[in-house]
C-alpha positions, 0 to 999 in steps of 0.5 A: 176544203172538204171536197179536196179531202174527199178526193184525196181519201178516195185515192188508196195510195194517199189513204194508206200513206196518211193512215200510216203517217198518223200511226207513226206520228202517234207512236213517236209522240208516245215514245217521246213522252216516255223518253222525257221521263228518262232524261229527267233522271239523267245527270246533264251538263250546265253551260255558261251562257253569256246571253242569259247572263244579261237577261233578268229572268221573268215569267212570261209563260202565258205570253209564250203559250198564247203566241205558240198555240195561236200560231200553231192553230193557224198553221194547222188550219192552213195545212188542213186545206190541202190533204197532201200538204197536211200529210206533208206537215205531219211527216215533217213534225214527226221527223222534227220530233225524232231529231229532238229525241236524238239531240236530247239523248246525245246532249244531256243538259241541266236547266240554266241557273235561275230558270223559271219553269214554263207553264204550258197547260197543253204539254203538262196535260199530254206529253209532259203528263204533269211532271216538270220536265226541266231538261227538255232543252236542246233544241227548243221545241216551241221555237223549232215548231214555229220555225217549221211552220215558217219554212212550210207555209207558202202564203206570204202573210202567214209565212212572215207571221210565223217568223215573227212568232218564232222569233218572239217565242225564242226571245220569250224562252230566253227571258224566262231562262227556260232554254240556253241561247244555244237551244234557241239558235239550233232550233231553226237549223233542225226545223229546216233540216226536217222540212228539207228532208221530207220535202225532198221525198214529197214533191210527187204528192202535189202532182198526185193531188192534181192528177186525182182532181183532174181524174174525178172532174 
């Protein structure tokens, strides 16, 4: 694994793209944190959701946290094995975050009735910076990220593990009334769009990886 990174970082084209992609992702996440503070102070709409009406709200924050971050760690480790796949993934995640900023801006929502705030220690100490952020709604970031891992992963066992995790977390945020069902239904659609958008322009990365390996060997 580390040998693959040594080879990739020796390639100035990869090195430049990798550094640029990391910087852009950090800028996007920094801007996203500020944007979340803005939408919390904005008036939104409340939707009638027939699915939530059938679900008694329960606090399953710790279950959602465990499934989400266990899957995320597995996905990052999987991607890290290939420098080019890792580059590919951080570009997809950056694209997904930009899509979330766009949809949150154009679809202002108030949290569902009887919602129970989601306790996510990682987000509360990073992007959310300790605030409630109840209006981070359309579309679900937790579900979309796990669906992104599902679309991205080629390993058969991991792929379906991510699918189960994504569906489980989607159900969890509905049970807790953190999101409307529309937020969850839209999540895989936008995740797939981010995946396809970057994949279309990233196929040559893997050819470069093979060429760089052959050249050094």
